[in-house]
C-alpha positions as CSV (number, residue, x, y, z in Angstrom):
1,M,39.9,0.3,0.4
2,E,38.3,3.4,-1.0
3,H,38.2,6.3,1.1
4,V,35.9,9.4,0.7
5,D,35.8,12.5,3.2
6,V,32.3,12.1,4.1
7,L,30.2,8.8,3.9
8,V,26.4,9.4,4.4
9,V,24.4,6.2,5.2
10,G,21.0,6.2,3.7
11,A,19.3,7.8,0.3
12,G,16.0,8.7,2.2
13,L,14.7,12.3,2.6
14,S,17.4,13.1,5.1
15,G,20.4,11.6,3.3
16,I,19.4,13.2,-0.5
17,G,19.4,16.5,1.5
18,A,22.6,15.9,3.1
19,G,24.0,15.6,-0.4
20,Y,22.6,18.6,-1.4
21,R,24.1,20.3,1.5
22,L,27.5,18.8,1.7
23,Q,28.1,19.9,-1.9
24,T,26.8,23.3,-1.9
25,R,28.4,24.1,1.5
26,C,31.6,21.5,1.3
27,P,32.2,21.5,-2.3
28,D,35.8,20.3,-1.9
29,L,34.9,17.6,0.3
30,R,34.2,14.1,-1.4
31,Y,31.2,12.3,-0.4
32,A,29.4,8.8,-1.3
33,I,26.0,7.7,0.1
34,L,25.4,4.2,0.9
35,E,21.9,2.6,0.5
36,S,21.1,-0.7,2.0
37,R,18.0,-0.9,-0.7
38,D,17.8,-1.0,-4.5
39,S,16.4,2.6,-5.2
40,L,16.4,5.9,-3.0
41,G,13.4,7.3,-1.2
42,G,13.7,5.6,2.1
43,T,10.4,5.5,3.9
44,W,8.5,6.9,0.8
45,D,10.3,3.7,-1.4
46,L,9.2,1.4,1.4
47,F,6.1,2.0,2.4
48,R,3.4,0.9,-0.5
49,Y,0.2,0.6,1.4
50,P,-2.9,2.1,-0.1
51,G,-3.3,5.7,0.5
52,I,0.7,6.3,1.9
53,R,0.7,9.9,2.5
54,S,2.3,12.3,4.7
55,D,0.9,14.0,7.9
56,S,2.9,16.8,7.5
57,D,2.6,19.6,4.7
58,M,4.9,19.5,1.9
59,Y,5.8,23.4,2.3
60,T,7.9,22.2,5.6
61,L,8.5,18.4,4.9
62,G,9.7,19.3,1.2
63,Y,13.5,20.9,1.2
64,P,13.9,24.5,1.6
65,F,16.4,24.7,-1.4
66,R,13.5,23.3,-4.0
67,P,10.3,24.5,-3.8
68,W,7.2,22.0,-3.4
69,R,5.2,22.9,-6.6
70,G,2.7,19.7,-6.2
71,E,-1.0,20.9,-5.8
72,K,-1.5,19.2,-2.4
73,S,0.1,20.5,0.8
74,I,-0.6,16.8,2.4
75,A,0.7,14.9,-0.7
76,D,0.5,11.4,-1.5
77,G,3.3,8.9,-0.8
78,A,3.9,8.6,-4.5
79,D,4.6,12.3,-5.2
80,I,6.7,12.8,-2.5
81,L,8.8,10.0,-3.4
82,Q,8.8,11.4,-7.3
83,Y,10.0,14.7,-5.7
84,V,12.7,13.3,-3.7
85,R,13.8,11.4,-6.8
86,D,13.4,14.7,-9.1
87,T,15.6,16.6,-6.4
88,A,18.0,13.6,-6.7
89,A,18.7,14.0,-10.0
90,E,18.5,17.3,-11.2
91,N,21.5,18.1,-8.5
92,G,23.7,14.8,-9.6
93,I,23.3,13.3,-6.0
94,D,21.8,9.8,-7.6
95,T,25.2,9.5,-8.9
96,R,26.8,9.5,-5.5
97,I,24.6,6.5,-4.2
98,R,26.2,3.1,-4.1
99,F,22.5,1.2,-4.0
100,G,22.6,-2.4,-2.2
101,H,25.2,-1.4,0.7
102,K,23.6,-2.6,3.9
103,V,26.1,-0.9,6.4
104,T,26.6,-3.3,9.5
105,E,29.6,-2.1,11.4
106,A,31.7,1.3,11.4
107,S,34.6,1.4,13.7
108,W,36.4,4.5,14.6
109,S,40.2,4.8,14.7
110,S,41.9,7.7,16.8
111,E,45.6,7.0,15.2
112,H,44.3,7.3,11.9
113,A,41.5,9.7,12.5
114,R,39.0,7.8,10.4
115,W,36.0,5.4,10.2
116,T,36.6,1.9,8.7
117,V,32.6,0.7,7.4
118,R,31.6,-2.5,6.5
119,A,28.7,-3.0,4.6
120,R,26.8,-6.3,3.3
121,V,26.3,-6.2,-0.5
122,G,24.8,-9.6,-1.5
123,D,26.8,-12.1,-0.3
124,R,29.9,-10.4,0.2
125,T,31.3,-8.0,2.5
126,V,32.9,-4.4,1.4
127,E,34.9,-1.8,3.1
128,M,35.0,1.8,3.1
129,S,36.7,4.3,5.2
130,C,36.1,7.8,5.7
131,S,36.8,11.0,8.0
132,F,33.3,12.0,8.8
133,L,30.3,9.4,9.2
134,Y,26.8,10.9,8.7
135,L,23.8,8.6,9.5
136,C,20.8,9.5,7.7
137,S,19.0,5.8,7.9
138,G,16.4,7.0,10.2
139,Y,15.3,5.3,13.6
140,Y,13.3,2.7,12.5
141,S,13.8,-0.8,11.1
142,Y,13.1,-1.5,7.4
143,E,13.5,-5.3,8.0
144,S,10.5,-5.7,10.5
145,G,7.5,-3.8,11.9
146,Y,6.5,-4.1,15.4
147,L,3.7,-7.0,16.1
148,P,2.5,-7.3,19.4
149,E,1.4,-11.3,20.7
150,I,-1.9,-11.4,19.2
151,P,-3.7,-14.7,20.7
152,G,-5.0,-17.0,18.1
153,L,-3.3,-15.0,14.8
154,D,-2.2,-18.2,13.7
155,D,-5.5,-19.7,13.4
156,F,-6.9,-17.0,11.1
157,A,-7.9,-18.7,7.7
158,G,-7.8,-15.5,5.9
159,T,-4.7,-13.1,5.2
160,V,-2.8,-11.1,7.4
161,V,-0.9,-8.3,6.0
162,H,1.7,-5.7,7.8
163,P,1.5,-2.4,6.2
164,Q,5.3,-2.1,5.8
165,F,5.4,-5.0,3.5
166,W,2.0,-4.6,1.7
167,P,2.0,-7.3,-1.3
168,E,1.6,-5.5,-4.8
169,D,-1.1,-8.3,-5.9
170,L,-3.3,-8.2,-2.9
171,D,-6.8,-7.8,-3.8
172,W,-9.5,-6.2,-1.4
173,H,-12.3,-5.6,-3.7
174,G,-15.4,-6.8,-1.8
175,K,-13.4,-8.1,1.4
176,R,-14.1,-7.7,4.8
177,I,-11.0,-6.0,6.4
178,V,-10.2,-5.4,10.1
179,V,-7.3,-2.7,10.5
180,I,-5.8,-3.1,14.0
181,G,-4.4,0.1,15.4
182,S,-5.1,3.9,16.1
183,G,-2.1,5.8,14.5
184,A,-1.4,7.5,11.4
185,T,-1.0,4.4,9.5
186,A,-4.4,3.4,10.5
187,M,-6.3,6.3,9.9
188,T,-4.6,6.4,6.4
189,L,-5.8,2.9,5.4
190,V,-9.2,2.6,6.4
191,P,-10.6,5.6,3.8
192,A,-8.4,3.7,1.1
193,L,-9.6,0.6,1.6
194,A,-13.1,1.6,2.0
195,E,-13.3,2.8,-1.6
196,R,-13.4,-0.9,-2.8
197,A,-13.9,-3.3,0.5
198,E,-17.1,-4.6,1.4
199,H,-16.5,-3.1,4.9
200,V,-13.6,-2.1,6.9
201,T,-13.4,-1.9,10.9
202,M,-10.6,0.2,12.6
203,L,-10.3,-2.0,15.8
204,Q,-8.5,0.3,18.5
205,R,-7.7,-0.4,22.1
206,S,-7.8,3.0,22.8
207,P,-8.4,6.3,20.8
208,S,-6.0,9.1,19.3
209,Y,-6.4,12.6,18.6
210,V,-7.2,13.5,15.0
211,M,-7.6,16.5,13.3
212,S,-8.6,17.2,9.5
213,L,-6.7,19.6,7.5
214,P,-7.4,20.8,3.8
215,A,-5.3,18.5,1.2
216,Q,-4.6,21.9,-0.4
217,D,-3.4,24.9,1.1
218,G,-5.8,27.8,0.1
219,W,-3.1,30.7,1.2
220,A,-0.6,29.0,-0.8
221,R,-2.6,28.9,-4.0
222,L,-3.3,32.4,-3.3
223,L,0.5,33.4,-2.9
224,H,1.4,31.5,-5.8
225,R,-0.9,33.6,-7.8
226,Y,0.9,36.8,-7.1
227,L,4.6,36.3,-6.3
228,P,7.3,34.4,-7.6
229,G,7.8,30.7,-7.2
230,A,10.5,30.9,-4.4
231,V,9.5,33.7,-2.7
232,A,5.5,32.1,-2.2
233,H,7.1,29.1,-1.0
234,R,9.3,30.5,1.6
235,A,6.3,32.9,2.8
236,V,4.0,29.4,3.1
237,R,6.7,27.9,4.7
238,A,7.1,30.5,7.2
239,K,3.4,30.5,7.8
240,N,3.5,27.0,8.2
241,V,6.0,26.8,10.9
242,V,4.8,29.2,12.9
243,T,1.1,28.1,12.9
244,N,2.2,24.4,13.5
245,L,4.6,25.4,16.4
246,G,1.8,28.0,18.1
247,F,-0.4,25.1,17.7
248,Y,1.6,22.5,19.6
249,Q,2.6,25.1,22.3
250,F,-1.1,25.6,22.8
251,C,-1.6,21.7,23.2
252,R,1.5,21.9,25.4
253,R,0.6,24.7,27.6
254,A,-3.2,24.6,28.0
255,P,-4.2,21.0,27.3
256,F,-7.5,21.3,28.8
257,L,-8.6,23.7,26.4
258,A,-6.8,22.1,23.6
259,K,-8.9,19.0,24.3
260,R,-12.2,20.6,24.1
261,V,-11.0,22.5,21.0
262,L,-10.0,19.1,19.6
263,R,-12.8,17.6,20.5
264,T,-15.3,20.2,19.3
265,L,-13.6,20.3,15.7
266,T,-14.1,16.2,15.6
267,A,-17.5,16.4,16.6
268,R,-18.3,18.6,13.4
269,R,-16.7,16.4,11.1
270,L,-18.3,13.4,12.4
271,H,-22.1,12.4,10.7
272,D,-22.7,10.7,14.3
273,K,-22.0,12.9,17.3
274,A,-22.2,9.9,19.4
275,Q,-19.0,8.6,18.2
276,V,-16.5,11.2,19.8
277,D,-16.4,10.2,23.2
278,P,-16.0,6.5,22.7
279,H,-13.8,6.6,19.7
280,F,-12.0,10.0,19.8
281,T,-11.4,11.3,22.7
282,P,-8.3,10.0,24.2
283,S,-7.5,10.0,28.0
284,Y,-3.9,11.2,27.5
285,D,-3.1,15.3,26.9
286,P,-2.8,16.6,22.9
287,W,0.8,15.9,21.9
288,D,1.4,13.2,24.5
289,Q,1.4,11.4,21.3
290,R,1.9,12.5,18.1
291,L,-1.4,14.2,16.5
292,C,-3.4,12.3,13.6
293,V,-3.6,14.3,10.7
294,V,-6.5,13.5,7.9
295,P,-6.6,15.7,4.8
296,D,-10.0,16.6,3.9
297,S,-11.9,14.8,6.7
298,D,-11.4,11.4,4.7
299,L,-11.4,9.3,7.7
300,F,-14.8,10.8,8.9
301,E,-16.7,10.6,5.4
302,A,-15.8,7.1,5.1
303,L,-17.1,6.8,8.7
304,G,-20.5,8.5,7.6
305,T,-20.9,6.4,4.7
306,G,-21.0,3.2,6.6
307,A,-18.2,1.9,4.5
308,A,-16.4,1.8,7.7
309,E,-16.6,2.0,11.2
310,V,-14.4,2.4,14.4
311,V,-14.4,-0.1,17.4
312,T,-12.9,0.3,20.3
313,D,-12.0,-2.7,22.7
314,H,-9.6,-5.3,23.2
315,I,-8.8,-8.6,21.5
316,D,-10.0,-11.6,23.3
317,T,-8.5,-13.9,20.4
318,V,-8.3,-14.2,16.6
319,T,-10.6,-17.1,15.5
320,E,-10.5,-18.6,12.2
321,K,-12.9,-16.2,10.7
322,G,-12.1,-13.0,12.4
323,V,-11.7,-11.3,15.7
324,R,-13.4,-12.0,18.9
325,L,-13.4,-9.0,21.7
326,R,-13.3,-9.1,25.1
327,S,-17.0,-7.7,25.1
328,G,-17.8,-10.4,23.3
329,T,-18.3,-9.1,19.9
330,E,-17.1,-11.2,16.8
331,L,-15.6,-9.1,13.9
332,D,-15.7,-11.1,11.0
333,A,-12.8,-10.8,8.2
334,D,-11.2,-12.0,5.2
335,I,-8.2,-9.8,5.7
336,L,-6.7,-8.5,9.0
337,I,-3.9,-5.7,9.0
338,P,-2.0,-5.2,12.1
339,A,-1.1,-1.5,11.9
340,T,0.7,-1.8,15.2
341,G,3.5,0.4,14.5
342,L,7.3,0.5,14.1
343,R,10.3,-1.1,15.8
344,L,12.9,1.6,16.4
345,V,16.3,0.7,16.2
346,P,19.4,3.5,16.8
347,A,21.4,4.4,14.2
348,G,20.0,2.3,11.4
349,G,21.3,-0.9,13.7
350,I,25.0,-0.7,13.0
351,A,27.2,-1.8,15.5
352,I,29.9,0.9,16.3
353,A,33.0,0.6,18.1
354,V,35.5,3.4,19.1
355,D,39.4,2.2,19.0
356,G,38.4,-1.2,19.6
357,E,35.5,-0.7,22.0
358,P,31.9,-1.3,20.9
359,V,29.8,1.4,22.0
360,D,26.2,1.3,23.7
361,L,24.6,4.1,22.3
362,S,21.8,3.9,25.1
363,S,24.7,5.1,27.4
364,T,25.4,8.3,25.0
365,V,24.0,11.9,25.3
366,I,23.2,13.7,22.0
367,Y,24.9,16.8,21.3
368,R,23.1,19.7,19.5
369,G,20.3,17.0,18.5
370,T,22.9,15.1,16.4
371,M,26.3,14.3,17.3
372,L,26.9,11.9,20.4
373,D,29.5,12.5,23.5
374,G,32.4,10.3,23.2
375,I,32.0,9.6,19.4
376,P,34.2,11.5,17.2
377,N,33.3,12.6,13.8
378,A,29.7,11.0,13.5
379,A,26.5,12.4,13.3
380,L,22.5,11.2,13.4
381,C,20.1,12.9,11.4
382,I,16.9,13.1,13.4
383,G,14.0,15.0,13.0
384,Y,11.0,16.6,14.9
385,T,8.3,14.5,16.5
386,N,6.2,17.2,16.7
387,A,6.7,19.1,13.4
388,S,8.0,17.9,9.6
389,W,10.8,15.6,9.9
390,T,13.0,17.6,7.3
391,L,12.9,21.0,9.1
392,R,15.3,19.5,11.6
393,A,17.0,17.4,9.3
394,D,18.0,20.3,6.9
395,L,19.3,22.0,9.9
396,T,21.3,18.9,11.1
397,S,22.9,18.7,7.8
398,L,23.8,22.3,7.9
399,Y,25.3,22.1,10.9
400,V,27.6,19.3,9.9
401,C,28.7,21.4,7.0
402,R,29.5,24.1,9.7
403,V,31.5,21.5,11.6
404,L,33.3,20.3,8.9
405,G,34.1,23.8,7.4
406,Y,35.7,25.0,11.2
407,M,37.6,22.0,10.9
408,R,39.2,22.5,7.4
409,R,40.2,26.4,8.5
410,K,41.5,25.3,11.9
411,G,43.4,22.2,10.7
412,Y,41.7,19.8,12.9
413,R,41.4,16.3,11.9
414,I,38.8,15.1,15.0
415,A,35.8,16.7,16.6
416,V,34.2,14.9,19.5
417,P,31.4,16.4,21.9
418,S,32.3,15.9,25.8
419,Y,29.4,16.1,27.9
420,T,29.5,18.9,30.4
421,G,25.8,18.5,31.4
422,D,24.2,18.3,34.8
423,G,23.8,14.6,34.6
424,Q,19.9,14.9,34.6
425,R,19.4,12.7,31.4
426,R,16.1,12.5,29.6
427,P,14.5,10.1,27.0
428,L,15.6,11.5,23.5
429,L,11.9,11.6,22.0
430,G,9.7,13.3,24.0
431,L,6.4,11.5,23.4
432,N,4.4,8.7,25.4
433,S,3.9,6.3,21.9
434,G,4.2,2.6,22.5
435,Y,6.8,2.6,19.7
436,I,9.2,4.8,21.5
437,H,8.5,3.5,24.8
438,R,9.5,0.3,23.6
439,A,13.0,1.7,22.3
440,E,14.2,3.7,25.4
441,N,16.3,1.7,26.5
442,T,18.3,1.6,23.2
443,L,18.1,5.1,22.0
444,P,20.9,8.0,23.4
445,G,19.5,10.2,25.9
446,Q,19.4,14.1,26.1
447,G,20.3,16.3,28.8
448,S,18.2,19.2,30.6
449,R,19.9,21.9,29.1
450,S,21.7,23.5,25.9
451,P,23.7,22.1,23.8
452,W,22.5,18.7,25.2
453,L,18.7,19.2,25.2
454,M,16.9,18.3,22.1
455,R,14.5,20.9,21.5
456,Q,11.5,20.4,19.6
457,N,11.2,23.8,18.4
458,Y,12.6,24.9,14.9
459,L,12.3,28.5,15.7
460,L,14.7,27.8,18.7
461,D,17.2,25.8,17.1
462,L,17.4,27.6,13.9
463,P,19.5,30.6,15.3
464,T,21.6,27.7,17.2
465,M,22.4,25.5,14.3
466,R,23.2,28.1,11.8
467,W,25.3,30.8,13.7
468,G,25.6,29.4,17.4
469,R,29.1,28.4,18.5
470,V,30.7,25.3,16.8
471,D,33.5,24.7,19.7
472,R,30.9,24.9,22.8
473,S,31.4,21.7,24.7
474,M,33.5,20.3,21.9
475,Q,36.9,18.9,21.5
476,F,39.0,19.1,18.7
477,R,42.3,18.1,17.7
């Protein structure tokens, strides 16, 4: 059985970043990356629907060790995928990836201080062992998205397409399309589809907060004109971190005022101001759910031309020709797109056991936002919900490298967090979004204070993850 020091699961944005940090911070350790798909890129290779893009700026979604050189701050999915691929190739990380390896089980042995990992490769199962397991597989299922019970969906005579599995040969030119949903995916799809469709309707049960941002960062262009590339990148990254975190704190601490600001900004972008209250004024406070970002007002422009519309109502039933709403309105459609969210799974759906005992991850508490109490030599990579995923993912990889370095210096073979909190468990992800609520009983929890509190604050996490004590609430042997 092949053995490596560190086994990384997942070759997406997080996994490639983990590979870079491991080979630069822990060059003496041997690592490999297992990827279930046949190509790297994770989310940015899986999702191929029209208009796919980031809703975070690339100066913070990109890696701090490889400056983003694209023109757009809010980048298209294809450009992000190429960026990840180039990063992997330039640093030789792609040579460490074993493609087509779907990890199904991971079993820890305290006697041997190692993990045995089983992966499905085609119709056979292979095993590898490692001293440290680093799960960079994200927290949603690649096999299926979330599809709620929609009455009459089987009666629809047209085409039903889930955005997570977009067919390359789908022709929507001149078609009538209904996109069901009000999240980031729906708001990305609508303006892209409206360019060629006869008409696009975004059908939502309730509104979401929407903010328009420039696709290109004017400050970034200015700084790149007068400063060296790496310096300009760091300056823009720092500016965006502070700006985004400041706006988030404003929304959480002054929600009534934040509502008025967001409503005013939306009204300025809409051609028909009467649409603000019924379609763009949610009942919840800003950042109770993730804020949707649209670049250069593309959603509002599509609405203004009449190529698209927003309808806020509940589905009564899907008919052969479209959707009938509770209000009695009928929406004719040739294509239905249920942009109804993700299906969250902890640790990539891997069955984990420690010394022969299966582990229920929902009974564990997260440590430093990455390791889990009672599970030795393992870490999860989980990004922020209120900021760019990579900000926390990179801090997590740096922290994992610190733990590994500490263990080597001290001669330890095992590191396991030991929960010392006050028992006041909280949900792991601090949003009220439907996809998070549906998975709360499967995800690890968090405590009420450090190091068991998963803070959604990069500026507070930075000193702790980079320089904080590694041995706090940890057992080494």
